C-alpha positions as CSV (number, residue, x, y, z in Angstrom):
1,M,117.4,148.9,101.0
2,L,119.2,152.0,102.1
3,Q,120.3,154.4,99.5
4,A,122.4,157.6,100.1
5,I,122.6,159.8,97.2
6,G,124.8,162.9,96.9
7,L,125.2,163.6,100.6
8,T,127.1,167.0,101.0
9,S,127.4,168.7,104.2
10,T,127.3,172.6,104.6
11,S,130.7,174.2,103.7
12,R,132.7,175.4,106.6
13,H,134.5,178.7,106.6
14,N,137.5,178.5,104.2
15,A,137.4,174.7,104.3
16,P,135.9,172.0,102.2
17,P,132.6,170.3,103.5
18,R,133.1,167.3,105.8
19,V,131.1,165.1,103.3
20,D,131.2,165.9,99.6
21,D,129.0,164.1,97.1
22,L,128.8,160.8,98.9
23,T,126.8,158.1,97.3
24,F,126.5,154.5,98.4
25,E,123.9,151.9,99.4
26,A,123.4,149.1,102.1
27,R,121.6,146.2,100.9
28,P,119.0,144.2,103.0
29,G,120.3,140.9,104.3
30,A,123.8,142.3,104.5
31,V,126.2,144.1,106.9
32,T,127.8,147.2,105.5
33,A,130.8,149.0,106.9
34,L,131.5,152.7,106.4
35,L,135.3,152.8,106.8
36,G,137.4,155.9,107.1
37,E,140.0,157.4,109.4
38,P,139.0,159.7,112.3
39,G,137.8,162.9,110.9
40,S,137.0,161.5,107.5
41,G,133.3,162.4,107.7
42,K,131.6,159.1,108.9
43,T,129.5,160.5,111.7
44,T,128.7,163.6,109.6
45,A,127.3,161.2,106.8
46,L,125.2,159.4,109.4
47,R,123.7,162.7,110.7
48,L,123.0,163.8,107.1
49,M,121.1,160.5,106.5
50,L,119.1,161.1,109.6
51,E,118.4,164.9,108.6
52,L,120.2,166.0,111.8
53,E,122.8,168.0,109.9
54,P,122.2,170.7,107.3
55,G,123.2,169.9,103.8
56,R,122.3,168.5,100.4
57,G,121.4,165.1,99.2
58,V,118.8,162.5,100.2
59,T,118.7,159.2,101.8
60,Y,116.0,156.6,101.0
61,F,114.9,154.0,103.5
62,R,113.1,151.3,101.4
63,G,112.2,154.0,99.0
64,R,111.2,156.8,101.3
65,P,113.2,159.7,102.9
66,L,113.1,159.8,106.7
67,H,110.8,162.8,107.0
68,R,108.1,160.9,104.9
69,I,108.1,157.9,107.0
70,P,105.1,157.8,109.4
71,H,107.0,156.0,112.2
72,P,110.8,156.4,111.6
73,G,111.6,154.8,114.9
74,R,110.1,151.6,113.4
75,E,112.1,151.8,110.2
76,V,115.5,153.0,111.5
77,G,117.3,152.0,114.6
78,V,120.2,154.3,115.6
79,L,123.3,154.2,117.8
80,L,124.6,157.7,117.6
81,G,126.9,159.3,120.2
82,D,128.3,158.1,123.5
83,V,125.3,158.4,125.9
84,P,122.1,156.5,125.1
85,G,120.0,158.7,127.3
86,N,119.8,160.7,130.5
87,P,122.4,159.6,133.0
88,A,119.9,159.9,135.8
89,R,117.4,157.5,134.2
90,T,117.5,153.8,134.9
91,V,118.0,151.3,132.2
92,R,114.6,149.9,132.3
93,N,112.8,153.3,132.4
94,Q,114.9,154.4,129.4
95,L,113.7,151.5,127.3
96,R,110.1,151.6,128.5
97,M,110.1,155.3,127.5
98,L,111.4,154.3,124.0
99,C,108.6,151.6,123.8
100,A,106.0,154.2,124.3
101,A,107.7,156.3,121.6
102,S,107.8,153.6,119.1
103,G,104.3,152.3,119.8
104,V,105.5,148.8,121.1
105,P,104.4,147.1,124.4
106,A,106.3,148.0,127.5
107,S,107.2,144.4,127.9
108,R,109.4,144.7,124.8
109,A,111.9,146.5,127.2
110,D,112.5,143.4,129.3
111,T,112.8,141.3,126.2
112,M,115.6,143.4,124.7
113,L,117.4,143.6,128.0
114,E,117.5,139.8,127.9
115,V,118.7,139.9,124.3
116,V,121.6,142.1,124.9
117,G,122.6,140.4,128.1
118,V,122.1,143.3,130.6
119,A,118.8,142.0,132.2
120,G,120.6,142.1,135.7
121,L,121.3,145.9,135.3
122,R,117.7,147.0,134.6
123,D,117.6,149.0,137.8
124,Q,121.0,150.7,137.3
125,R,121.2,154.3,136.3
126,L,122.8,154.9,132.8
127,G,125.4,157.1,134.2
128,S,126.8,154.3,136.3
129,L,127.2,151.8,133.3
130,S,130.6,150.8,131.9
131,L,131.4,151.5,128.2
132,G,130.7,147.9,127.3
133,M,127.3,147.8,129.1
134,E,126.4,151.3,127.8
135,R,126.9,150.0,124.3
136,R,124.6,147.0,125.0
137,V,121.9,149.3,126.2
138,A,122.3,151.6,123.3
139,L,122.0,148.6,120.9
140,A,118.9,147.5,122.8
141,A,117.5,151.0,122.3
142,A,118.1,150.9,118.6
143,L,116.4,147.4,118.3
144,I,113.5,148.2,120.6
145,A,111.0,148.8,117.8
146,D,112.4,145.9,115.6
147,P,113.4,148.2,112.9
148,C,114.3,147.2,109.3
149,T,117.5,149.3,109.2
150,L,120.3,149.9,111.7
151,L,122.6,152.9,111.6
152,L,125.4,152.4,114.1
153,D,128.2,155.0,114.7
154,E,131.4,153.1,116.1
155,P,129.4,150.5,117.8
156,G,132.7,148.5,118.8
157,A,134.6,151.6,120.0
158,G,136.2,150.9,123.5
159,L,134.9,147.2,123.5
160,S,137.0,144.2,124.2
161,P,137.5,141.5,121.5
162,R,135.0,139.3,123.1
163,E,132.3,142.0,123.2
164,R,133.1,142.9,119.6
165,G,132.6,139.3,118.5
166,W,129.2,139.2,120.3
167,L,128.2,142.5,118.8
168,H,128.9,141.6,115.3
169,G,127.4,138.3,115.7
170,L,124.0,140.0,116.8
171,L,124.2,142.4,113.8
172,R,124.8,139.4,111.4
173,G,121.7,137.8,113.0
174,H,119.7,141.0,112.4
175,A,120.9,140.9,108.7
176,S,120.1,137.4,108.2
177,L,116.4,138.2,108.9
178,G,116.5,140.6,105.8
179,G,117.5,143.8,107.7
180,A,120.0,146.2,106.5
181,V,122.9,147.1,108.8
182,L,125.3,150.1,108.3
183,F,128.1,150.6,111.0
184,T,131.1,153.0,110.9
185,T,134.6,152.0,111.9
186,D,138.3,153.2,111.5
187,D,139.6,149.6,111.7
188,A,140.1,148.1,108.3
189,K,140.5,144.6,109.7
190,E,137.3,144.9,111.7
191,A,135.5,146.0,108.5
192,A,136.9,143.1,106.6
193,R,136.1,140.5,109.2
194,S,132.6,141.7,110.2
195,A,131.0,143.2,107.0
196,D,129.7,141.8,103.7
197,R,130.5,145.0,102.0
198,V,133.0,148.0,102.8
199,V,132.4,151.4,101.7
200,S,135.7,153.4,102.1
201,I,135.7,157.2,102.4
202,A,138.5,159.7,102.9
203,G,138.0,163.5,103.3
204,G,134.2,163.0,103.0
205,R,134.5,161.5,99.5
206,L,133.8,158.0,98.4
207,V,137.1,156.0,97.8
208,A,135.9,152.4,97.1
209,D,132.7,150.4,97.4
210,Q,133.8,146.8,97.6
211,D,132.7,143.3,98.6
212,A,134.5,142.4,101.9
213,A,136.6,139.7,100.1
214,E,137.7,142.0,97.4
215,F,138.4,144.8,99.9
216,A,140.6,142.3,102.0
217,R,142.5,141.2,98.9
218,T,143.2,144.8,97.6
219,R,143.4,147.0,100.8
220,L,144.8,144.9,103.6
221,R,148.4,143.9,103.6
222,P,149.4,140.2,103.2
223,R,150.8,138.0,105.9
224,V,152.0,134.4,106.6
225,A,149.9,132.6,109.1
226,V,152.1,130.0,111.0
227,R,150.9,127.5,113.6
228,T,153.8,125.6,115.4
229,P,154.3,124.3,119.0
230,H,157.5,126.2,119.1
231,A,156.2,129.7,118.4
232,A,158.6,131.7,120.5
233,R,161.6,129.8,119.1
234,L,160.6,130.4,115.4
235,A,159.8,134.1,116.1
236,D,163.3,134.5,117.5
237,V,164.8,132.7,114.5
238,L,162.8,134.7,111.9
239,G,163.7,138.0,113.8
240,R,167.5,137.1,113.8
241,E,167.4,136.2,110.0
242,A,165.5,139.4,109.2
243,R,168.0,141.6,111.0
244,A,170.9,139.8,109.5
245,A,169.4,140.4,105.9
246,H,168.4,143.9,106.7
247,R,164.7,143.2,106.0
248,A,161.7,144.8,107.5
249,V,159.7,141.8,109.0
250,E,157.0,142.2,111.7
251,I,156.3,139.1,113.8
252,V,153.1,139.1,115.9
253,E,152.5,136.2,118.4
254,E,148.6,135.6,118.0
255,S,148.5,132.9,120.8
256,G,150.7,130.2,122.2
257,S,151.1,128.4,118.9
258,R,150.2,130.9,116.3
259,L,152.3,133.6,114.5
260,S,151.5,136.3,112.0
261,V,154.5,137.2,109.8
262,Y,154.3,140.5,107.9
263,G,156.9,141.4,105.2
264,S,157.8,137.8,104.2
265,N,156.3,134.7,102.4
266,C,155.7,131.1,102.9
267,A,158.9,130.0,101.2
268,E,161.1,132.2,103.3
269,V,159.5,131.3,106.6
270,G,159.4,127.5,105.6
271,E,163.0,127.4,104.7
272,A,164.1,129.2,108.0
273,A,162.1,126.7,110.0
274,F,163.5,123.8,108.1
275,R,167.2,125.1,108.6
276,H,166.7,125.4,112.3
277,G,164.7,122.3,112.8
278,V,161.5,123.9,113.9
279,L,158.2,121.8,113.6
280,V,155.5,123.6,111.7
281,H,151.9,122.4,111.6
282,R,150.4,125.1,109.3
283,L,151.9,127.6,106.9
284,A,149.7,129.8,104.7
285,D,149.7,133.1,102.8
286,E,146.7,135.3,103.9
287,T,145.4,138.8,103.1
288,G,144.2,140.4,106.3
289,D,142.5,138.3,108.8
290,A,141.2,134.8,108.1
291,G,137.9,135.4,110.0
292,A,136.4,136.3,113.3
293,P,138.7,135.0,116.0
294,T,137.1,132.5,118.5
295,P,136.4,134.3,121.7
296,P,138.6,133.1,124.6
297,L,137.3,131.3,127.5
298,P,136.2,133.6,130.4
299,H,139.2,132.8,132.7
300,A,141.8,132.1,129.9
301,R,145.1,133.8,130.5
302,P,146.1,136.3,127.7
303,A,149.0,135.4,125.5
304,A,152.5,136.7,126.1
305,G,152.4,138.7,122.7
306,S,149.0,139.5,121.7
307,A,148.3,140.5,118.1
308,P,147.4,144.0,117.0
309,F,143.7,145.0,117.1
310,S,142.9,142.0,119.2
311,G,144.0,143.0,122.7
312,P,144.1,140.7,125.8
313,A,141.7,138.1,126.7
314,P,138.7,139.9,128.4
315,D,136.8,138.9,131.5
316,A,133.6,137.3,131.2
317,V,130.8,139.5,130.1
318,P,127.5,139.0,132.1
319,G,124.9,137.4,129.9
320,A,127.2,137.4,126.8
321,G,126.8,133.6,126.5
322,A,123.0,133.6,126.3
323,A,122.7,136.8,124.3
324,S,125.1,136.0,121.5
325,A,122.8,133.7,120.0
326,E,119.8,135.8,120.0
327,V,118.5,138.4,117.5
328,P,115.9,141.2,117.9
329,G,112.4,140.8,116.7
330,E,109.9,137.9,116.4
331,A,112.3,135.4,114.7
332,A,114.9,135.4,117.5
333,G,114.4,131.7,118.2
334,T,114.8,130.5,114.6
335,A,117.9,132.7,114.0
336,A,119.6,131.9,117.3
337,G,121.8,129.1,115.7
338,E,122.8,131.3,112.8
339,A,123.7,134.3,115.1
340,A,125.8,131.9,117.3
341,E,127.6,130.4,114.4
342,E,128.2,133.9,113.0
343,A,129.6,135.2,116.3
344,A,131.9,132.2,116.4
345,G,133.4,133.2,113.1
346,G,131.1,132.0,110.4
347,H,130.4,134.3,107.5
348,P,127.2,133.3,105.7
349,R,126.8,135.4,102.6
350,H,123.1,134.5,101.9
351,A,120.1,136.4,103.1
352,R,116.5,136.4,102.6
353,A,115.3,138.5,99.7
354,Q,112.7,140.2,101.8
355,R,112.5,141.0,105.4
356,P,109.4,139.1,107.1
357,V,106.7,141.2,108.4
358,S,107.4,142.0,112.0
359,A,105.3,140.2,114.7
360,V,106.1,142.7,117.4
361,R,102.7,143.9,118.5
362,R,102.1,147.7,117.8
363,V,100.5,149.9,120.4
364,G,98.8,152.8,118.7
365,G,96.0,155.3,119.5
366,P,95.9,158.9,120.5
367,L,97.2,158.3,124.0
368,R,100.6,156.9,122.8
369,P,102.4,160.3,122.8
370,L,100.8,161.0,126.3
371,R,102.2,157.7,127.7
372,Y,105.6,158.6,126.3
373,E,105.7,162.1,127.8
374,L,104.6,160.8,131.2
375,L,107.3,158.2,131.1
376,R,109.9,160.9,130.0
377,V,108.8,163.2,132.8
378,F,108.6,160.9,135.7
379,G,111.5,158.6,134.7
380,T,113.9,160.9,136.6
381,A,113.8,162.8,139.9
382,T,113.7,166.2,138.1
383,P,110.1,167.0,138.7
384,V,110.2,166.1,142.4
385,L,113.4,168.1,142.9
386,T,112.1,171.1,141.1
387,A,108.8,171.1,143.0
388,A,110.8,170.9,146.4
389,L,113.1,173.7,145.4
390,V,110.2,175.8,144.2
391,V,108.3,175.2,147.4
392,A,111.3,175.9,149.6
393,V,112.1,179.2,147.8
394,S,108.5,180.2,147.7
395,V,107.9,179.8,151.4
396,L,111.2,181.6,152.2
397,T,110.2,184.5,150.0
398,T,106.7,184.8,151.5
399,L,107.9,184.9,155.0
400,V,110.4,187.7,154.1
401,L,107.8,189.7,152.2
402,T,105.4,189.2,155.3
403,R,108.0,190.4,157.7
404,A,108.8,193.5,155.4
405,G,105.1,194.4,155.1
406,H,103.1,196.4,152.5
407,T,102.7,193.4,150.2
408,P,99.3,192.7,148.7
409,Q,97.8,189.4,149.6
410,N,97.8,188.0,146.0
411,R,101.6,188.7,145.6
412,L,102.2,187.4,149.1
413,L,100.7,184.0,148.4
414,A,102.5,183.7,145.0
415,A,105.9,184.8,146.6
416,W,106.2,187.4,143.9
417,P,108.1,190.6,145.0
418,E,108.2,193.6,142.8
419,L,111.9,193.1,142.1
420,L,111.5,189.6,140.7
421,P,110.4,189.2,137.1
422,L,108.5,186.1,137.9
423,P,107.5,184.1,141.0
424,P,109.4,180.9,141.9
425,A,106.4,178.7,140.8
426,A,106.3,180.3,137.3
427,L,110.1,179.9,136.9
428,G,109.8,176.2,138.0
429,A,107.0,175.7,135.4
430,G,109.0,177.3,132.7
431,L,112.0,175.0,133.6
432,L,109.9,171.8,133.4
433,G,108.5,173.1,130.1
434,A,111.9,173.9,128.7
435,L,113.1,170.3,129.6
436,A,110.4,168.8,127.5
437,F,112.2,169.2,124.2
438,G,115.7,170.2,125.7
439,E,116.3,166.7,127.0
440,E,115.5,165.0,123.8
441,Y,117.8,167.3,121.8
442,R,120.6,166.8,124.5
443,Y,120.6,163.1,124.6
444,P,120.8,160.9,121.3
445,A,118.5,158.2,122.3
446,L,115.8,159.5,119.9
447,A,118.2,160.4,117.1
448,A,116.3,158.8,114.4
449,D,113.3,160.8,115.3
450,R,114.6,164.2,116.2
451,G,113.9,165.4,112.7
452,T,110.3,164.3,112.8
453,V,108.8,163.0,116.1
454,P,109.4,166.0,118.2
455,R,107.8,168.1,115.6
456,R,104.5,166.2,115.3
457,M,101.3,167.7,116.5
458,G,100.4,164.6,118.7
459,L,103.6,164.8,120.7
460,L,103.3,168.6,120.9
461,A,99.8,168.4,122.3
462,A,100.9,165.8,124.9
463,K,103.9,167.9,126.0
464,L,101.8,171.1,126.2
465,G,99.1,169.1,128.2
466,V,101.6,167.5,130.7
467,A,103.4,170.8,131.1
468,A,100.2,172.6,131.9
469,A,99.3,170.0,134.5
470,L,102.6,170.1,136.0
471,A,102.5,173.8,136.1
472,L,99.0,173.9,137.9
473,L,100.3,171.3,140.3
474,L,103.4,173.3,141.1
475,G,101.4,176.5,141.6
476,T,98.9,174.8,143.9
477,L,101.7,173.3,145.9
478,A,103.4,176.7,146.2
479,V,100.3,178.5,147.3
480,T,99.4,175.9,149.8
481,A,102.8,175.8,151.3
482,D,102.9,179.6,151.6
483,A,99.5,179.8,153.2
484,A,100.6,177.0,155.6
485,A,103.8,178.7,156.5
486,L,102.0,182.0,157.2
487,A,99.5,180.3,159.3
488,L,102.3,178.5,161.2
489,V,104.6,181.4,161.8
490,F,102.1,184.4,162.0
491,D,98.9,182.6,163.1
492,S,97.2,183.5,159.9
493,G,97.5,187.2,160.7
494,P,98.4,188.5,157.3
495,L,95.8,186.4,155.4
496,R,92.2,187.7,154.7
497,T,89.4,185.8,152.9
498,P,89.1,187.4,149.5
499,A,85.9,188.9,148.2
500,E,86.7,187.8,144.7
501,W,88.9,184.8,144.2
502,L,87.9,183.6,140.7
503,A,89.9,186.4,138.7
504,P,93.1,185.9,140.8
505,A,92.9,182.1,140.6
506,A,92.5,182.5,136.7
507,S,95.3,184.9,136.5
508,W,97.7,182.7,138.5
509,A,96.8,179.7,136.4
510,G,97.2,181.6,133.3
511,L,100.7,182.9,134.3
512,L,101.8,179.3,135.2
513,I,100.5,177.6,132.0
514,G,101.8,180.5,129.9
515,C,105.3,180.1,131.3
516,A,105.3,176.3,130.9
517,W,104.1,176.6,127.2
518,A,106.6,179.2,126.4
519,G,109.4,176.9,127.8
520,V,108.0,174.0,125.7
521,L,107.8,175.9,122.5
522,A,111.0,177.8,122.8
523,S,112.9,174.6,123.6
524,G,111.4,173.0,120.5
525,V,112.3,176.0,118.3
526,F,115.8,176.5,119.5
527,R,116.6,172.9,120.5
528,S,117.9,173.8,124.0
529,A,116.5,173.8,127.5
530,T,118.6,176.8,128.2
531,A,117.1,178.7,125.4
532,G,113.6,177.6,126.5
533,L,114.1,179.0,130.0
534,A,115.7,182.2,128.7
535,A,112.6,182.8,126.6
536,V,110.4,182.5,129.6
537,L,112.5,185.1,131.5
538,A,112.4,187.2,128.3
539,V,108.6,187.7,128.6
540,P,108.5,189.9,131.8
541,V,112.0,191.4,131.2
542,I,111.7,192.5,127.5
543,V,108.2,191.8,126.2
544,V,106.2,193.2,129.1
545,P,107.8,196.8,129.0
546,L,107.4,196.9,125.3
547,V,103.6,196.1,125.8
548,R,103.2,198.7,128.5
549,R,104.7,201.3,126.2
550,A,102.5,200.3,123.4
551,L,99.4,200.5,125.6
552,E,100.2,203.9,126.9
553,G,97.5,206.3,125.9
554,S,95.5,203.9,124.1
555,S,91.6,204.1,124.4
556,A,89.8,201.6,126.7
557,Y,86.4,200.0,125.8
558,P,84.3,198.7,128.6
559,M,83.6,194.9,128.6
560,T,80.1,195.4,130.2
561,G,77.6,193.1,128.6
562,L,80.3,191.3,126.6
563,G,79.4,188.0,128.1
564,P,75.7,187.9,127.0
565,R,76.6,189.2,123.5
566,L,79.1,186.4,123.1
567,R,76.7,183.8,124.6
568,G,74.1,185.0,122.0
569,L,76.6,184.5,119.1
570,A,77.7,181.0,120.2
571,W,76.0,177.9,118.8
572,V,76.2,176.2,122.3
573,Q,74.7,178.1,125.1
574,W,76.7,178.2,128.3
575,P,75.4,179.0,131.7
576,P,75.4,182.7,132.9
577,E,77.8,181.8,135.7
578,A,80.5,181.2,132.9
579,D,80.4,184.9,132.1
580,R,82.4,185.7,135.2
581,L,85.1,183.3,134.3
582,L,85.2,184.7,130.7
583,L,85.4,188.2,131.9
584,G,88.1,187.2,134.4
585,A,90.2,185.6,131.6
586,L,89.8,188.6,129.3
587,R,90.9,191.0,132.2
588,V,93.9,188.7,132.7
589,M,94.8,189.0,129.0
590,A,94.2,192.7,129.0
591,Q,97.1,193.1,131.7
592,P,100.5,193.8,130.3
593,V,101.8,190.5,131.6
594,G,98.9,188.6,130.1
595,T,99.2,190.3,126.8
596,A,102.9,189.7,126.7
597,L,102.4,186.0,127.4
598,V,99.8,185.7,124.8
599,L,101.9,187.5,122.0
600,S,104.9,185.5,123.0
601,L,103.1,182.2,122.8
602,M,101.8,183.1,119.3
603,V,105.1,184.0,118.0
604,L,106.7,180.9,119.3
605,L,103.9,178.7,118.0
606,C,104.3,180.3,114.6
607,A,108.1,179.8,114.7
608,Y,107.6,176.2,115.9
609,G,105.4,175.5,113.0
610,F,107.6,177.3,110.5
611,T,110.8,175.6,111.5
612,G,109.5,172.2,112.4
613,L,106.2,171.0,110.7
614,R,107.8,170.4,107.4
615,S,105.5,167.5,106.2
616,R,102.3,165.9,107.0
617,V,103.4,163.0,109.2
618,R,101.4,161.3,111.9
619,W,102.3,160.6,115.6
């Protein structure tokens, strides 16, 4: 049971809220349509339900609000927005990443590709898909964890009539297993034909909450359905008589033998056919559509005058025949016949009282967020391209600095001139860190989890760990490439074996990891990769000068003997060789850049916890 109570969006400047005190419910075992004109607040209502929009009200998913559900991706499947994921990611990688996020086996991705009929496109990039195929992939992403509830924003937008029939048949199959389905639409006929219940809104307020049959009887205009072998002749006769009588009559040729006559009745149409000797096989008064139209054959020729809202006969959809009879979850086989019958036009109004327990195997454990993060990072070419760009810029900068001379060896290997706020490797590490959360907030594939999963400590730890590893790898590649370039061009002339390498290495690693973590936390706080990268640049540009000014004139205390004293206080005794590493780390933190990074990370971590960790939820 999905219950939305008192949903109200934040008021705009000198304008009423987009959604105002909206209350309705979507029952299990039924398909519910949220109907409204464009701009009526349908999408805003969904975002309020998913806690992605500031406002008032609460939505209960089987008795619990979203932020109280331990695994929201398993409870709610979402299709929200036009792009289901990063356009550079392949279809299969996208679904495998979502499998890791939802805690289901990776093989579930291939299963769902078969269900939605796009198994042949698994290696295609998301940005190259057509609108119809993109919708199928988005639906597979929504069904990947076998959720109990589906929230779909305009799932049939831009689809052909055949694809819409397949889509609504699949949704009815999900509802027949006891799931709740809520989709938005601005087409009243689609709502009456495809839903069990229609919730109508206007201006963000509830207008009506009706059964589909009652909605069709009270909200759709009546028509006369006619079937005759002489459809064109009868249409011409009715048109001439309507013009002669000065009556507004609309005549639509549904197919070669079917007519829909609006603005008339059976008696008038029958008498006109009788007077002109036109044979009529069927004549009936109807309200709205009689049911879902039967999909045309793949190579059927479109009728000369197609009906409104139906469009011409589409081309064959790859895999549609096999997928139209399948439903998500463990009971796809048992519900195949029901889904196929519903897709063909049947409207069963019964459903199971309780949804059966999902048989989809769950993959848990502390490594689940790490698997997700690794799939997210390496699902695109961004890390490789970033590393290549960083190495190229770093080598070029090192060669220029060497040619100019008077540059210390540490800065030479790091490719860090005095004029730049950060070396290329640190900027690359900050960029990869900023993309950790920025990509998830940019693309809507994780819409149901954006209020909870990116804020959980397990995922945060995984992102920080992967970002640190990438930063160290990037720094190692940059230093190695710089040293190799110097040896190749200058025959190792500028390089000398350092007497003390531990402190510079710790300083270099701390700088890289600090920049990467600042990007991760800032993108999580500000929900933008651009803001995350800006926070990384703000550390040397803004924070470091402030720290230097604050440290001017301060007294310094020697750290001689600090290591043995700390070793004596610790419960676990570490070897004396670790004192050098500890003192090196403390010296790095005592530098203005190190102090600025530590302070910035502390502030960002506090901001992250204050803005995001709103409830005790598990990864």
